[in-house]
C-alpha positions in Angstrom: -28.4 -9.9 26.2 -25.4 -11.3 27.8 -23.0 -9.1 26.1 -20.6 -7.8 29.4 -18.2 -11.0 29.3 -17.2 -14.2 27.5 -17.3 -15.5 24.2 -19.0 -11.8 22.5 -17.2 -9.7 24.5 -14.2 -11.5 23.1 -15.2 -11.4 19.9 -16.2 -8.0 19.9 -12.8 -6.8 21.3 -11.2 -8.7 18.5 -12.9 -6.2 15.5 -12.5 -3.7 17.4 -8.8 -4.1 17.6 -9.3 -4.1 13.6 -8.1 -0.4 12.4 -11.0 1.6 11.4 -13.5 -0.4 13.2 -15.3 1.6 16.4 -17.6 0.1 19.3 -20.3 0.1 17.2 -19.1 -1.7 13.9 -17.3 -4.4 15.8 -20.7 -5.1 18.0 -22.5 -5.1 14.2 -19.4 -7.6 12.5 -19.8 -10.2 16.0 -23.7 -10.2 15.5 -22.9 -10.6 11.8 -20.7 -13.3 12.6 -23.0 -15.0 15.5 -25.8 -15.0 12.6 -24.1 -16.8 10.2 -24.6 -21.0 9.6 -21.8 -22.7 11.8 -20.1 -23.6 8.5 -19.7 -20.3 7.1 -18.3 -19.2 10.4 -15.7 -22.2 10.2 -14.9 -21.0 6.9 -14.1 -17.5 7.9 -11.9 -18.8 10.6 -10.1 -21.3 8.6 -9.6 -18.5 6.0 -7.9 -16.5 8.4 -5.3 -19.1 9.8 -4.6 -20.4 6.1 -3.5 -16.5 5.1 -1.8 -16.0 8.1 -0.1 -19.3 7.8 0.7 -19.2 3.9 1.1 -15.6 3.1 4.6 -13.7 3.6 6.4 -11.1 2.4 8.2 -11.2 -1.1 12.0 -10.7 -0.3 13.0 -8.9 -3.2 9.4 -6.1 -3.3 7.8 -7.0 0.0 4.4 -7.4 -1.4 2.3 -10.0 0.3 2.9 -13.2 -1.5 2.3 -17.0 -1.6 5.3 -17.7 -3.2 8.7 -16.1 -2.8 9.5 -14.3 -5.1 6.1 -13.1 -6.2 4.4 -13.2 -9.1 5.4 -10.4 -10.4 9.0 -10.2 -9.3 9.4 -13.8 -10.8 7.8 -12.4 -14.7 10.8 -12.3 -17.2 8.4 -10.2 -19.2 8.2 -7.0 -16.1 10.8 -4.3 -17.2 13.4 -4.4 -14.5 14.7 -1.2 -14.9 11.8 0.6 -13.5 10.7 0.1 -9.8 7.3 2.0 -8.7 7.4 2.5 -4.8 4.4 2.3 -3.0 2.2 2.6 0.1 0.8 -0.5 0.5 -0.3 -3.8 -1.4 -3.3 -2.4 -1.9 -1.6 0.5 -4.5 0.2 -2.3 -6.3 -3.3 -3.9 -6.9 -4.7 -0.8 -8.4 -1.8 0.8 -10.4 -1.5 -3.2 -12.0 -5.6 -3.1 -12.9 -4.9 0.0 -15.0 -2.8 -2.1 -17.5 -0.4 0.3 -18.3 2.5 -0.2 -16.0 5.0 -3.1 -16.9 7.8 -2.4 -14.5 8.6 -4.0 -10.8 7.3 -2.7 -7.3 8.3 -1.7 -4.0 5.5 -2.2 -1.4 7.0 0.7 1.8 4.8 -0.7 4.1 3.6 2.4 5.6 5.2 6.6 5.2 6.8 8.6 6.9 5.1 10.6 9.6 6.8 12.2 12.5 3.5 13.2 14.3 3.0 9.2 14.5 6.8 8.0 15.5 7.2 6.4 12.2 10.7 7.6 10.6 12.2 6.1 7.7 13.6 3.3 9.5 10.2 2.2 10.3 9.0 1.6 6.7 10.9 -0.5 3.9 13.4 1.8 2.4 16.8 0.2 3.5 15.1 -2.7 1.1 14.4 -0.4 -1.9 18.1 1.0 -1.5 19.5 -2.7 -1.7 17.4 -3.3 -4.6 19.7 -0.5 -6.2 22.9 -1.5 -5.7 23.5 -3.5 -8.6 23.2 -0.5 -11.2 20.2 -2.6 -13.2 17.3 0.2 -12.2 17.5 3.8 -14.4 14.0 4.8 -12.7 12.5 4.5 -9.2 8.6 6.3 -9.4 7.6 7.3 -6.7 3.9 6.9 -6.4 3.3 7.3 -2.9 -0.2 9.3 -1.4 -0.8 12.8 -2.2 -1.1 13.6 1.7 1.8 15.3 4.0 3.3 12.1 4.4 3.5 10.6 1.2 4.7 13.6 0.1 7.5 13.4 2.7 8.1 10.2 2.4 8.4 11.2 -1.6 11.1 13.5 -0.4 13.2 11.4 1.5 13.3 8.7 -1.2 14.2 11.5 -3.7 17.3 12.3 -1.0 18.5 9.0 -0.2 18.2 7.5 -4.6 19.7 10.4 -6.7 23.2 10.3 -4.9 23.0 7.0 -6.7 22.5 8.0 -9.7 19.3 6.7 -10.5 16.1 9.0 -11.8 13.1 9.8 -9.7 10.0 10.2 -10.2 6.6 11.3 -9.1 3.4 10.6 -10.0 1.2 13.1 -11.7 -1.2 14.7 -9.9 -3.7 16.7 -10.8 -8.0 16.6 -12.3 -9.2 13.1 -12.5 -10.3 12.5 -15.5 -14.3 12.9 -16.2 -14.4 15.4 -13.8 -15.1 19.5 -14.1 -12.6 22.3 -13.5 -14.9 24.2 -11.3 -14.7 20.7 -8.7 -10.9 21.1 -8.4 -9.8 22.3 -5.8 -6.5 25.0 -5.6 -3.8 22.7 -4.8 -5.2 20.1 -7.0 -5.1 22.8 -9.8 -1.8 23.5 -9.4 -0.2 20.3 -9.1 -2.4 19.6 -12.3 -0.5 22.7 -14.0 3.0 22.1 -12.3 2.3 18.5 -14.1 1.4 19.6 -17.3 2.4 18.1 -20.8 2.8 18.8 -24.4 -0.1 17.3 -26.6 
């Protein structure tokens, strides 16, 4: 097999540039593509090109969309007084699948990570603050990941939003539904106790 150069090597290298794809996975993906019928491979390539040409960021919430503003921002049935700030577009999609949240979203496109050189100016916090200027938003729900970067982002958002007179809340964290307490770590249990509510 001549995988040292040429088209195969370029294909493997392009897959390696994707997040979470190491050398072996990249090679596996490349050989999978090569084994596809030409029509399937062409459709995949066309779908990638079409997505790059048609998809952009919503000028309101920074979500990925083909129409601007996006479907959620232009829906008159949504509660415009509540914004849920999430790290990635997939996080908003996950909350939407739950079917309970009726407010709007704001996609940060990352989280603050000083160790990686990512500060508040590197994510979409300025755009969030711009949305709060007209005073129609009463609450910002921070739904960042419950890790160090997500917590740092949540604290920063609280610090810059609270002075604007907007209520800042954090999604509850704790024991997942359907699990047993014996399997929860102490940090999870502590968060669950702090976020308890009246029955």
